[in-house]
N, C-alpha and C positions, 0 to 999 in steps of 0.2 A: 504494500500500500504506500502511496506517495505521502511525503511529509505535508504538514499543513502549509497552505500558501503563505509565503513570506514577502510577497510584493503586492502592490496594488495594481490591478488590471484596469480599473475604471479610468477612463480618459484615453486609453490606448486606441489606436486605429490600426486594424490588421486586415490585410488582404488574404483571402483564402481562395485559391483556385481549385476547381473541381468540387464546388460546394454542394452540388446536387448528388455527388457520389457518396458512397457508403462512409468512407473515412472523413471526407470533406464536410459532409453534413454533421457528423458526430463531433468533429473538432469545432465547427462553427457554433453549434448549439452550446457546447461547453463554454466557449469564449463569451458568448452572449450572456450566459448565466453569470459570468464573472464581471459583467459590466463593460465589456469591450465593444467598441463600434466595429462591426464586421462588414467589409465589402466582399461579397461573394461573386465569383464568376464561374460560368459553366457553359459549355457549348450545347448541352442537352442532346447529345447524339443518341442514335438508336441502337447502340451496342447491346443494351438490354432495356427492359420495360421503362418507357417514358412515364408511365403512370406512377411507378415507384419513385422516380426522380421528382416528379411534380408533387407527390405526397410529402417527400422530404422537404422540398422547398416551401410548401404551405406551412410546415411546422416552423421553419425559420422566419417566414414572413410575419409571424405573429409578434416578433420582437421589433420594437421601434428603432433599435440601433442596427438593424440589418438592412443593407442595400444590395440589390441583386442586379447584375449586368450579364445578359446572355451574350457570350462572345467566345470565340475560339482563340486560344493563346497562340496558335500558329499564324494568326494574322498580326504581323508586326506593327502595322499602323494602328490597329485597335489597342494593342497593348501599350504602345507609346502614348496614345491619347489617354488611356486609363491612368498611367503613372503621372502624366503632366497635369491631370485634373485633380489629383488628390495627393496628400502627404501621408504615407503609411509608415508606421513605426516598424512593423515586421511584415514579412511575406511568408506565407505557408503554402508552398506549391504542392498540391495533391492532384492536380490535373494531369492525367496521363492516359494513354490507351493501355488498358490492362488485358491480360490473358495470354499465357504462355502458348497455348495451342492456336489461338487466334493470330498470333504473330507469325506463325508458319504460313498461313494462308493469305494474310494481308499485311506484309511487312511495311509497305509505304505508309499505311495509317500510323504506324509507330514512329516512322521518320518525322512525319508532320507534327504529331502531338508531343512525342517524347524527346525529340532532338531539336527541331525548329522551334517548337513551343517553349521548350526549356531555355533555349538561347534567347528568345524574346523576353522571357522573365528575367534572365540575368541582365540583359540590357536595361530593362526597366528598373531593376534594383540599382544598377550603376548610376542611372540618371537621377533616381529618386533619393540616393544616399540613405537607404534603409538601414536600420540597426543590425538586422540579421535576416538572412534567407534560411528558412527551414524547408527541406524538401524530402519527399518520399523516395527512398531507394527500395531495394527488395532483397529478400533472402535468395532470390534466383541468381544473384551475381556470383554465388559460390559454385555454381555449375554442378558438376558431378563429384565434387570433393568428398572424400571420406574422412577428412580430419575433423572428427566430432569432439566437442561442439564447435561450430563455426566461429572463428575469431576474426575480428576486424583487421588483425595483423596479417591475415592470410592473403596470398596473391589471388586476384580474381580476374585474371586475363584469359580464362578459358570458359566463357559462358556457353551453355548448351542450347540456348534459345535466343532468337533475335530480340525478344522482349528484355531478356537479361542483359544483352549487349547494349541496349539503349540505356539501361540503368547504370551500367559501368561507365558509359560515356557521360552520363549526367554527373557522376562523382568527379570525373576528370575535368569536365567543363567548369564545375563549381570551384574546384581547386585552382584552376588557371585564373579564374576571375578574382579569386582571393589574392593570388600572388601578384597579378597585374594591376588590380584596381582596389585592393583592400576591401573587398566585399566579404564580410563575415558570413560563413555558411556552415550549416550542419545538415548532413545527410543521415537519414534513418532507414536502416535496412529492416523492413517489416516482415514478420514471419506469420503467414497463414492467419490473417485476421478474420474473426467471425463474430456474430452477434446480431441483435435486433437491427432491422433496417439494412441488412446485408445485401450483397450482390447475388442475384438469382442464378448466375452462372457458376457459383462456387459449389463445391461438392456437398457441404452440409445443407445448403439450401435445396439442391437437387435431390439429395437423399430424403430430406423431410417431405418434400412434395411427393416423391415416389411412394414413400411408405404410407402416407395418408391416402393417396389415390389408388394404392394397390397395384402400381405399375412397377416393372423391374428397374432396379438401379444398377448402374455399371460399376463393377469393382475392379479397378485396374491393377495389373501385376498380381492378380489373384489375391489381393489384399495384403501382399507383402511389402507394405510401405509404412513409413512413420513420418508424422508431421508435428511441428512445434506450434500447435494451435494457440493463438493468443487472443484473448477477449478484447473487444473494442474499447471498453472503458480503460483498460490498462494501456492500450496504445495511445489513447487520447491524453491520458496523464503523462505519458512519456514525451509526447510532442510538446505539450504545454510546459513541461519541466525544462525544456531547452531555453525558453524565454526566461524562466526564473533563475536558472543556473548560469547561463551563458550571456544573456542580455546582449549588450553591444560590444562585448570583449572581442578584440580583433583575433579571430581564430577560424580554423577550418578543420572539421573533423567528421568522422562517420561513426555511428553507433548502431548496435543491434537492438531492436525492440522485439523480443520474443518472450517465450514462457520458460525456456530451459527445461521443459518436461515433454519430450517427444512421446506421442501416443500412436500405437499401431492402428492401422485403418480399420481392421475388424473390431477392435475394442471400441473405436470411435462410433462405428455403426451400432454396436451393441448398446452403448449408452443412449443413442438416439432412439433405438427401439424401445428401451425401457421408459424413456421420457414420453414417448408417443403412445406406448401401450400396444404396439403392433409390430409384428415381425416383417422385415424387409424381404422382398423377392429379389434375390441377387443373381446377377449374371457376371461370371468371372471373365475378365478381359486381359489382354496382354499389356505390356508396358507401352505408354504413349511416347511419341517423339517429343523431345524437349523436357521430359519429366525426370525427376530424380527419386531415388529410393528413400532417402531420409533427409530431414532438416532438423537441426537443433541449434539454438543460439547460445553462445557464450555472452552473458549479459553482465559480466563482472565490471567492465568499464562503464557501462550504462548505470550500474548501481553506484559506483564510486563517484562519477562525475555528475550524474543527474538525479541521484536518489531513486532511480527507477527500480521498482520491486513489484512485479505483477502479483495480484492477490486472488484473482477469480479462477476457481477450479473449472475444469472442463465440464464436470457434471452440473455445476451451478450455471455456467455460461450457456450450455446447450439447453438447460431448463428455461432460462430467460428467453432464448431464441424461440423455442417451441411455443411458449406463452405468447410472444409477440406474433408469431406466424398465425396462430389461431385467431387472435384479435384482429390482425390486419386483414385477414381473409374472411372475416365474419363467420368463422366456424364455431359450432357449439362445443 
């Protein structure tokens, strides 16, 4: 559990990109609860349900300190106009095209959003002289490494998906802007984030839907996989802790935000089955391209520097997700 807040957030103005996405929405809502004025941007693409994205936005729109701008960060002119028209204290860049498997079929989409878009955000930060850029990287940067748990000291020059390659590039781009232009930046390698308001393309969401509907779920690599599932509230606390601990200190670093408790896929499904009260119909599948056998985060540096200490167990987190899923879908 994170330490009690030691700084005053009221009066801050923070830009959150990807605010209609799962993590962007969750971070924006927490900041608004802390009294921050949040400007949220999102391109509202159709990668998954626009209805879900609009539902998240409607939650944020209830706050008087929330402003929304529908825009694509790959549009350099729009990003330039955004930064010239406002003075942000911090920028939290969570806008990105997600999906390891999607990147195999649609690599250009990842170039536009994750590379060109991130470059535009860096340029905006340079022009706006923000205190710090906080951006989402991914556990995918570790590729097929078997050096468990994954340490941020490890070399990450062998990504096994194009999505991961764009995230490695983001870290290098941020580091170069820090060296050249003194832009403080913190990258956060996120590990399998789950929870209420989550992405419908993620396994836990698809499994829950399949179990409730009585349709088969795909179990890849015959279930012989492990993931470091991390609950959304712990991720949000980790992101916000960067502002508390790093502030405007001139630095550039990368941290893992994970749970440090890898769980076998079959055990994960078993927990879901118990929470739902129904057994899944499973179809065993082979390994997918771009996928990895196991992920687990070394969070020692995150604890030491940020006070990051995830507290939500998988059983508790999945229970909260199932409760939300029932409510959101109007199920009895």
